[in-house]
BAZA-314805 format. One line per 8 residues: number of its first residue (from 1); their letters; for each residue z, y, x of N, C-alpha, C. Coordinates in Angstrom, 1 decimal, decimal comma. Atoms other than C-alpha are relative to their C-alpha. Example, Ala and Ser with C-alpha at 12.3 -4.5 7.8 and 13.67 -1.06 7.14 Angstrom:
% residues 2
1 = AS = 0,0 -1,2 0,9 7,8 -4,5 12,3 0,0 1,2 0,9  0,0 -1,1 -0,9 7,1 -1,1 13,7 0,8 1,1 -0,8
END
This chain:
% residues 230
1 = MTSTRRRR = -0,8 1,1 0,5 2,3 50,2 -9,2 1,5 0,3 0,3  -1,4 -0,3 -0,2 6,0 50,7 -9,8 0,7 -1,2 0,7  -0,8 1,0 -0,8 8,7 48,8 -7,8 0,4 -1,1 -1,0  -0,4 1,0 1,0 9,8 47,0 -11,0 -1,1 -1,0 -0,3  1,2 0,9 0,3 6,3 45,7 -11,7 -0,3 -0,9 1,2  0,2 0,8 -1,3 6,0 44,6 -8,0 1,0 -1,2 0,0  -1,0 1,0 0,0 9,2 42,7 -8,3 -0,3 -1,1 -1,0  0,4 1,1 1,0 8,0 40,9 -11,5 -1,1 -0,9 0,6
9 = ITGVISVF = 1,1 0,8 -0,6 4,8 39,9 -9,8 0,4 -0,9 1,1  -0,5 0,8 -1,1 6,6 38,7 -6,7 0,8 -1,2 -0,6  -0,8 1,1 0,6 9,0 36,7 -8,9 -0,9 -1,1 -0,6  0,9 0,9 0,6 6,1 35,1 -10,8 -0,6 -0,9 1,1  0,6 0,7 -1,1 4,4 34,2 -7,5 1,0 -1,0 0,6  -1,0 0,8 -0,7 7,6 32,8 -6,1 0,3 -1,3 -0,9  -0,2 1,1 0,9 8,2 30,6 -9,2 -1,2 -1,0 0,0  1,2 0,8 0,0 4,6 29,4 -9,2 0,0 -0,8 1,3
17 = GELLITAG = 0,0 0,7 -1,3 4,9 28,5 -5,5 1,0 -1,1 0,0  -1,0 1,1 0,1 8,1 26,5 -6,1 -0,5 -1,1 -0,9  0,6 1,1 0,8 6,4 24,6 -8,9 -1,0 -0,8 0,7  1,0 0,8 -0,8 3,5 23,7 -6,6 0,7 -0,9 1,0  -0,7 0,8 -1,0 6,0 22,5 -3,9 0,6 -1,2 -0,7  -0,7 1,1 0,7 7,9 20,4 -6,5 -1,1 -1,0 -0,4  1,1 0,9 0,4 4,6 19,0 -7,8 -0,5 -0,9 1,2  0,5 0,7 -1,2 3,6 18,1 -4,3 1,0 -1,1 0,4
25 = VVLGLFVV = -1,0 0,9 -0,4 6,9 16,4 -3,6 0,0 -1,2 -1,0  0,1 1,1 1,0 6,7 14,4 -6,9 -1,2 -0,9 0,3  1,2 0,7 -0,2 3,1 13,4 -6,1 0,2 -0,9 1,3  -0,2 0,7 -1,3 4,1 12,4 -2,5 0,9 -1,2 -0,3  -0,9 1,1 0,3 7,0 10,2 -3,9 -0,7 -1,1 -0,8  0,8 1,0 0,7 4,6 8,6 -6,3 -0,9 -0,8 0,9  0,9 0,7 -1,0 2,2 7,7 -3,5 0,8 -1,0 0,8  -0,8 0,9 -0,8 5,0 6,3 -1,4 0,4 -1,2 -0,9
33 = YSLWWTNV = -0,3 1,1 0,9 6,1 4,2 -4,4 -1,1 -0,9 -0,2  1,2 0,8 0,3 2,6 3,0 -5,2 -0,5 -0,8 1,2  0,7 0,6 -1,2 1,4 2,2 -1,7 1,0 -0,6 1,0  -0,9 0,6 -0,9 4,6 1,2 0,1 1,1 -0,8 -0,7  -1,2 0,7 0,6 7,6 0,3 -2,1 -0,5 -1,1 -0,9  0,5 1,1 0,8 5,5 -1,8 -4,5 -0,4 -1,2 0,9  0,3 1,0 -0,9 4,3 -3,7 -1,5 1,2 -0,7 0,5  -1,2 0,6 -0,4 7,8 -4,3 -0,3 0,5 -1,0 -1,0
41 = LADRESSR = -0,5 0,9 1,0 8,9 -5,7 -3,6 -0,9 -1,2 -0,2  1,0 1,1 0,2 5,7 -7,8 -4,0 0,1 -1,0 1,1  -0,1 1,0 -1,1 6,1 -9,3 -0,6 1,2 -0,8 -0,1  -1,3 0,8 0,2 9,7 -10,3 -1,3 -0,2 -1,0 -1,0  0,2 0,9 1,0 8,7 -11,9 -4,5 -1,0 -1,1 0,3  1,0 1,0 -0,3 5,6 -13,7 -3,2 0,6 -0,9 1,0  -0,6 0,9 -0,9 7,7 -15,0 -0,3 0,9 -1,0 -0,7  -0,9 0,9 0,7 10,3 -16,4 -2,7 -0,8 -1,1 -0,7
49 = QSDQVRDD = 0,8 0,9 0,8 7,6 -18,0 -4,9 -0,7 -1,0 1,0  0,7 0,9 -1,0 5,8 -19,4 -1,8 1,0 -1,0 0,5  -1,0 0,9 -0,6 9,0 -20,9 -0,4 0,3 -1,1 -1,1  -0,3 0,9 1,0 9,6 -22,6 -3,8 -1,2 -1,1 -0,1  1,1 1,0 0,1 6,1 -24,2 -3,8 0,1 -0,9 1,2  -0,1 0,9 -1,2 6,5 -25,5 -0,2 1,2 -0,9 -0,1  -1,1 0,9 0,2 9,9 -26,9 -1,1 -0,4 -1,1 -1,0  0,5 1,1 0,9 8,3 -28,7 -4,0 -0,9 -1,0 0,7
57 = WAEGRGPG = 0,9 0,9 -0,7 5,6 -30,1 -1,8 0,8 -0,9 0,9  -0,8 0,8 -0,9 8,2 -31,3 0,7 0,7 -1,2 -0,8  -0,6 1,0 0,8 9,8 -33,2 -2,2 -1,0 -0,8 -0,8  1,1 0,8 0,8 6,5 -34,6 -3,5 -0,3 0,5 -1,3  0,3 -0,6 1,3 6,4 -32,2 -6,4 -1,1 1,0 0,1  1,0 -1,0 0,0 3,8 -29,8 -7,5 -1,4 -0,5 0,1  1,4 0,4 0,0 0,0 -29,9 -7,8 -0,5 -0,3 1,4  0,5 0,4 -1,3 -1,7 -31,7 -5,0 -1,4 -0,5 0,0
65 = GPGALDTK = 1,4 0,5 0,0 -5,3 -32,4 -6,0 -0,5 -0,3 -1,4  0,6 0,3 1,3 -7,4 -33,9 -8,7 1,0 -0,4 -1,1  -0,8 0,4 1,2 -5,8 -34,2 -12,1 1,3 0,8 0,0  -1,2 -0,8 0,0 -3,0 -31,7 -11,1 -0,2 1,2 -0,9  0,2 -1,1 1,0 -2,9 -29,5 -14,2 1,2 0,9 -0,2  -1,1 -0,9 0,1 0,6 -28,1 -14,0 0,0 1,1 1,1  0,2 -1,1 -1,0 -0,1 -24,8 -12,2 0,9 1,1 -0,2  -1,0 -1,1 0,3 2,9 -22,8 -13,4 0,5 0,6 1,3
73 = DGIGFLHV = -0,6 -0,5 -1,2 4,3 -22,5 -9,9 -1,0 0,3 1,1  1,0 -0,2 -1,0 1,0 -22,2 -8,0 -0,6 -1,3 0,5  0,8 1,2 -0,4 -1,7 -24,6 -6,8 -0,2 -0,1 1,5  0,2 0,1 -1,5 -1,8 -23,7 -3,1 -0,1 1,4 0,6  0,0 -1,2 -0,8 -2,4 -21,0 -0,5 -1,4 0,3 0,5  1,3 -0,5 -0,5 -5,5 -18,9 0,4 0,2 0,6 1,4  0,0 -0,5 -1,4 -6,1 -18,2 4,1 -1,4 0,7 0,3  1,2 -0,7 -0,3 -8,7 -15,6 5,0 0,3 0,8 1,3
81 = PAMNNGEV = -0,3 -0,6 -1,3 -8,4 -14,8 8,8 -0,5 1,4 0,1  0,5 -1,3 -0,2 -10,6 -11,8 8,6 0,8 1,1 -0,7  -0,9 -1,0 0,7 -8,2 -10,1 6,2 1,3 0,2 0,7  -1,2 -0,2 -0,7 -5,3 -10,6 8,5 1,2 0,2 -0,9  -1,1 -0,2 0,9 -2,9 -11,0 5,6 0,8 -1,2 -0,3  -0,8 1,2 0,1 -1,3 -14,4 6,2 -0,5 -0,9 -1,1  0,3 0,9 1,1 -1,2 -16,9 3,4 0,3 0,7 -1,3  -0,2 -0,6 1,3 -1,6 -15,9 -0,2 0,1 -1,1 -1,1
89 = LVKKGTDP = -0,2 1,0 1,1 -0,1 -18,0 -3,0 -1,0 0,3 -1,1  1,0 -0,1 1,1 -2,6 -18,7 -5,8 0,6 -0,7 -1,2  -0,6 0,5 1,3 -1,4 -19,2 -9,4 -1,1 0,2 -1,1  0,9 0,0 1,1 -3,1 -19,6 -12,7 0,0 1,4 -0,7  0,1 -1,2 0,7 -4,4 -16,4 -14,4 -0,1 1,2 0,8  0,2 -1,2 -0,7 -5,3 -12,9 -13,5 0,7 1,2 -0,7  -0,7 -1,0 0,6 -2,9 -10,9 -15,6 0,6 1,0 1,1  -0,5 -0,9 -1,0 -2,1 -7,7 -13,6 1,5 -0,1 0,3
97 = KKLNDGIA = -1,5 0,1 -0,2 1,7 -8,2 -14,2 0,3 -1,2 1,0  -0,2 1,1 -0,9 1,4 -11,6 -12,5 -0,5 0,3 1,4  0,5 -0,3 -1,3 -0,7 -10,3 -9,6 0,9 1,0 0,7  -0,9 -0,9 -0,6 1,9 -7,6 -9,1 1,1 -0,6 0,9  -1,0 0,7 -0,9 4,1 -10,3 -7,5 -0,5 -0,3 1,4  0,5 0,2 -1,4 1,9 -10,2 -4,4 -0,7 -1,3 0,2  0,7 1,2 -0,1 -0,2 -13,2 -5,2 -1,4 0,2 -0,4  1,4 0,0 0,6 -3,8 -14,1 -6,1 0,0 -0,9 -1,2
105 = GYYTKPIA = 0,1 0,9 1,1 -4,8 -15,6 -9,4 -1,4 -0,5 -0,2  1,4 0,4 0,3 -7,7 -17,7 -10,5 -0,2 0,2 -1,5  0,4 -0,5 1,3 -9,6 -16,7 -13,6 0,1 -1,1 -1,1  0,0 0,8 1,2 -9,0 -18,3 -17,0 -1,0 0,5 -1,1  0,9 -0,7 0,9 -11,2 -15,8 -18,8 -0,6 1,2 0,7  0,9 0,5 1,1 -13,8 -14,5 -19,5 -0,8 -1,3 0,3  0,6 1,3 -0,4 -15,2 -17,5 -17,5 1,1 -0,7 0,8  -1,1 0,8 -0,7 -12,7 -20,2 -16,5 -0,5 -0,5 1,3
113 = SALPWDAK = 0,2 0,4 -1,4 -12,5 -20,9 -12,8 0,0 -1,6 0,1  -0,2 1,4 -0,5 -13,2 -24,3 -11,3 1,1 0,0 0,9  -1,1 0,2 -1,0 -10,5 -25,7 -9,0 -0,7 -0,6 1,2  0,6 0,4 -1,2 -11,2 -26,5 -5,4 -0,4 -1,5 0,0  0,2 1,4 0,0 -11,0 -30,3 -6,0 -1,1 -0,5 -1,0  1,1 0,3 1,0 -13,6 -30,2 -8,8 -1,3 -0,4 0,7  1,3 0,4 -0,7 -16,9 -31,9 -8,0 -1,0 1,1 0,1  0,9 -1,1 0,0 -18,8 -28,8 -8,9 0,7 1,2 -0,7
121 = GNFTLAAH = -0,6 -1,2 0,7 -18,0 -25,2 -9,9 0,3 1,1 1,0  -0,3 -1,2 -0,8 -16,9 -21,8 -8,7 1,5 0,3 -0,2  -1,4 -0,3 -0,1 -13,3 -21,2 -7,7 0,1 1,5 0,1  0,1 -1,4 0,0 -12,9 -17,6 -8,7 1,4 0,6 0,0  -1,4 -0,5 -0,3 -9,9 -15,5 -7,5 0,0 1,6 -0,1  -0,2 -1,5 0,0 -8,6 -11,9 -8,0 1,4 0,3 0,6  -1,2 -0,5 -0,5 -5,9 -10,0 -6,2 -0,1 1,5 0,2  0,0 -1,5 -0,1 -4,9 -6,3 -5,8 -0,5 0,4 1,4
129 = RDGHGAKF = 0,5 -0,6 -1,2 -6,6 -4,1 -3,2 1,0 1,0 0,6  -1,0 -1,0 -0,5 -3,8 -1,5 -3,0 1,3 -0,1 -0,9  -1,3 0,2 0,7 -0,1 -1,7 -3,9 0,3 -1,4 -0,4  -0,4 1,3 0,5 1,8 -4,7 -5,2 -0,4 -1,1 0,9  0,4 1,1 -1,0 1,2 -6,7 -2,0 -1,3 0,2 0,6  1,3 -0,4 -0,5 -2,4 -5,5 -1,6 -0,6 -1,2 0,8  0,4 1,2 -0,8 -3,4 -9,1 -0,6 -1,5 0,0 0,3  1,5 -0,1 -0,3 -7,2 -8,2 -0,7 -0,3 1,3 0,6
137 = HNIHRVKE = 0,2 -1,3 -0,5 -6,8 -4,8 0,9 -1,1 0,0 1,1  0,9 0,0 -1,1 -8,9 -5,8 3,9 -1,3 -0,8 -0,3  1,2 0,9 0,4 -11,7 -7,6 2,0 -1,3 0,5 0,6  1,2 -0,6 -0,6 -14,2 -5,2 3,5 -0,2 -0,5 1,5  0,1 0,6 -1,3 -13,5 -6,9 6,9 -0,7 -1,3 0,1  0,6 1,3 0,1 -14,9 -10,2 5,7 -1,5 0,1 0,2  1,4 0,0 -0,3 -18,3 -10,9 7,1 -0,7 -1,4 -0,3  0,7 1,2 0,2 -21,0 -13,5 6,4 0,2 -0,9 1,2
145 = GDPIVFET = -0,3 1,0 -1,1 -20,2 -16,7 8,3 1,5 -0,2 0,2  -1,5 0,1 -0,2 -16,4 -16,1 8,2 0,5 -1,1 -0,8  -0,6 1,0 0,8 -14,2 -18,9 7,0 1,0 0,5 -1,0  -1,0 -0,1 1,0 -12,1 -19,0 3,9 0,6 -1,4 -0,2  -0,6 1,3 0,1 -9,6 -21,8 3,7 1,0 0,0 -1,1  -1,0 0,1 1,0 -7,6 -23,0 0,7 0,8 -1,3 0,3  -0,9 1,1 -0,4 -4,6 -25,2 1,3 0,7 -0,5 -1,3  -0,8 0,6 1,0 -3,1 -27,6 -1,2 1,0 -1,0 0,7
153 = RDTWYVYK = -1,0 0,9 -0,5 -0,4 -30,2 -0,8 -0,6 -1,1 0,9  0,7 1,2 -0,7 -2,9 -32,9 0,3 -1,2 0,3 0,8  1,4 -0,2 -0,5 -6,1 -31,2 1,4 -0,2 1,5 0,4  0,5 -1,3 -0,4 -7,5 -28,2 3,3 -1,5 0,1 -0,5  1,4 -0,2 0,4 -10,7 -26,9 1,6 -0,6 1,2 0,8  0,6 -1,0 -0,9 -12,9 -25,0 4,1 -1,3 0,5 -0,5  1,2 -0,7 0,5 -15,4 -22,5 2,8 -0,6 0,9 1,1  0,7 -0,9 -0,9 -18,0 -20,4 4,7 -0,6 1,2 -0,9
161 = VYKKLPET = 0,5 -1,2 0,7 -18,8 -16,8 3,5 -1,5 0,0 0,2  1,4 -0,1 -0,1 -22,5 -16,5 2,7 -0,6 1,2 -0,6  0,5 -1,2 0,6 -22,8 -13,3 0,7 1,1 0,9 -0,5  -1,0 -1,0 0,5 -21,0 -10,1 -0,2 -0,7 1,0 -0,9  0,5 -1,1 0,9 -21,5 -7,5 -3,0 1,1 1,1 0,1  -1,0 -1,1 -0,2 -19,6 -4,3 -1,9 0,3 0,8 -1,2  -0,4 -0,8 1,2 -19,8 -2,7 -5,3 -0,8 -0,5 -1,2  0,7 0,4 1,3 -20,6 -3,9 -8,9 0,9 0,5 -1,1
169 = SKYNVNVL = -0,8 -0,4 1,2 -19,4 -3,0 -12,4 1,2 -0,9 -0,2  -1,2 0,8 0,3 -16,0 -4,1 -13,4 -0,3 -1,0 -1,2  0,4 0,8 1,1 -17,7 -5,6 -16,4 -1,0 -1,1 0,3  1,0 1,0 -0,4 -20,1 -7,8 -14,4 0,7 -1,4 0,2  -0,6 1,4 0,0 -18,8 -11,3 -15,3 -0,9 -1,0 0,6  0,9 1,0 -0,5 -21,9 -13,0 -13,9 0,4 -0,4 1,4  -0,4 0,4 -1,3 -20,3 -13,0 -10,5 1,0 -1,2 0,0  -0,9 1,1 0,2 -17,9 -15,6 -11,9 -0,6 -1,3 -0,5
177 = QPVPEESG = 0,7 1,2 0,6 -20,5 -18,0 -13,2 0,2 -1,2 0,9  -0,1 1,2 -0,8 -20,3 -21,6 -12,1 -1,0 -0,1 1,1  1,0 -0,2 -1,0 -23,5 -21,0 -10,3 -0,3 1,5 0,1  0,1 -1,5 -0,1 -23,3 -17,4 -9,0 -1,4 0,4 0,4  1,4 -0,3 -0,3 -27,0 -16,6 -9,2 -0,2 1,3 0,7  0,1 -1,3 -0,6 -26,4 -13,0 -8,2 0,3 -0,1 1,5  -0,2 0,2 -1,4 -25,3 -14,4 -4,8 -1,2 -0,7 0,7  1,2 0,7 -0,5 -28,7 -16,2 -4,4 0,0 -1,5 -0,3
185 = KKKAGRYI = 0,0 1,4 0,3 -27,6 -19,6 -5,5 -0,7 -0,4 -1,3  0,8 0,5 1,2 -29,7 -21,6 -8,0 0,5 -1,3 -0,5  -0,4 1,3 0,4 -28,0 -25,0 -8,0 1,5 -0,1 0,0  -1,5 0,3 0,0 -24,5 -26,3 -8,8 0,5 -0,4 1,3  -0,7 0,4 -1,2 -22,2 -26,6 -5,9 1,4 0,3 0,0  -1,4 -0,3 0,0 -18,7 -25,9 -4,8 0,2 1,3 0,7  0,0 -1,4 -0,5 -18,3 -22,2 -4,4 1,4 0,6 -0,2  -1,2 -0,8 0,2 -15,4 -19,7 -4,0 -0,5 1,5 -0,1
193 = TLTTCTPV = 0,3 -1,4 0,2 -15,5 -16,1 -5,2 1,3 0,8 0,0  -1,2 -0,9 -0,1 -13,0 -13,4 -4,2 -0,4 1,4 -0,6  0,3 -1,3 0,7 -12,9 -10,2 -6,4 1,3 0,9 0,1  -1,0 -1,0 0,0 -10,9 -7,0 -6,1 -0,6 1,3 -0,4  0,5 -1,4 0,4 -11,1 -3,3 -7,0 -0,6 0,7 1,2  0,5 -0,9 -1,0 -13,1 -0,8 -5,1 -0,6 1,2 -0,7  -0,4 -0,3 -1,4 -13,3 1,9 -3,7 1,6 -0,1 0,1  -1,4 0,1 -0,2 -9,8 1,9 -2,2 0,7 1,1 -0,8
201 = LTSDYRYI = -0,8 -0,9 0,9 -7,2 3,6 -4,5 -0,6 0,2 -1,3  0,6 -0,2 1,3 -9,4 3,2 -7,5 -0,2 -1,4 -0,6  0,3 1,2 0,6 -10,3 0,5 -10,0 -1,4 0,1 -0,7  1,3 -0,4 0,7 -13,8 1,9 -10,9 -1,0 -1,2 0,1  1,0 1,0 -0,2 -15,8 -1,0 -9,5 0,7 -1,3 0,6  -0,5 1,2 -0,5 -15,4 -4,5 -8,1 -0,7 -0,4 1,3  0,5 0,5 -1,3 -15,9 -5,9 -4,5 0,0 -1,5 -0,1  0,2 1,5 0,2 -17,2 -9,5 -4,4 -0,3 -0,6 1,4
209 = VWGELVRE = 0,3 0,8 -1,2 -17,2 -12,1 -1,6 -0,2 -1,4 -0,5  0,3 1,4 0,4 -18,9 -15,5 -2,1 0,1 -0,9 1,2  0,0 1,0 -1,1 -18,3 -18,6 0,0 -0,4 -1,4 -0,6  0,4 1,4 0,5 -19,5 -22,3 -0,2 0,8 -1,0 0,8  -0,7 1,1 -0,7 -17,5 -25,4 0,7 -0,8 -0,7 1,0  0,8 0,7 -1,1 -18,5 -26,9 4,0 0,7 -1,3 0,4  -0,7 1,3 -0,3 -15,8 -29,6 4,4 1,4 0,0 -0,6  -1,4 0,2 0,3 -12,4 -31,0 3,4 0,7 -0,6 1,1
217 = VKVDDRRT = -0,9 0,5 -1,1 -9,6 -31,8 5,8 1,3 -0,5 -0,6  -1,3 0,5 0,6 -6,8 -34,1 4,7 1,2 0,4 0,8  -1,3 -0,5 -0,6 -3,3 -32,9 5,4 0,7 -1,2 0,6  -0,7 1,1 -0,6 -1,5 -35,2 7,9 1,5 0,4 0,0  -1,4 -0,1 0,0 2,2 -35,6 8,4 0,5 1,3 0,8  -0,3 -1,1 -0,8 2,2 -32,8 11,0 -0,6 1,3 -0,6  0,7 -1,1 0,7 0,2 -30,5 8,6 -0,8 0,8 1,0  0,9 -0,6 -1,0 -2,3 -29,8 11,4 -1,0 0,9 -0,7
225 = RPEELR = 0,9 -0,9 0,6 -4,3 -26,8 10,5 -1,5 -0,2 0,4  1,4 0,0 -0,4 -8,1 -26,7 10,5 -0,3 0,9 1,1  0,2 -0,8 -1,2 -9,6 -25,2 13,6 -0,3 1,4 -0,4  0,2 -1,4 0,4 -10,6 -22,1 11,6 1,2 0,8 -0,1  -1,3 -0,7 0,1 -6,9 -21,2 11,3 0,8 -0,1 1,3  -0,8 0,1 -1,3 -5,8 -22,0 14,9 -0,2 1,2 0,8
END
């Protein structure tokens, strides 16, 4: 092999190596953006929106229970101690662009969600597992018997987890039915369903958690929390 040919081969290898390094840097920056920076932006926006809702409540504005249909600014806050993610603002709809604000949304389609104060039905929610606030990132930590609490202006709704489905098709809308039979229930009741993508870093399947209402606690002037959140 001539020295000229060796230099050419060495040059090609050098260029290829540089391209690999550049690709690795770009991929790393994309991961940082997807898993860290979008969380930063989403947390800022969700905090802003949450503060607005609580300000409205303090002034006697905003949805606070039965008959409250104006849900543009959010209907309340989800608390799931096992997820260790603080309070999560819940608004109408599950459009990904809306969920990118670091909130959870309740379904309007393909099956419309019930609301917590409805006499019967399934309160069905979705949020991101990774990036954009990742409010349901730790859904795998939720166990049967754990509490799920939903806070409105006037009432705390306390649910108890009774069933999980770690993986199901993204097209399985039966998990959202008013009576979620796939969870083992056969009669109408007051249920809550949490849904998110799984496995982590993918959207191939859905992870499901079901709970059932066990009691309501009226909000007093001191906004005393239910014992499940103390």
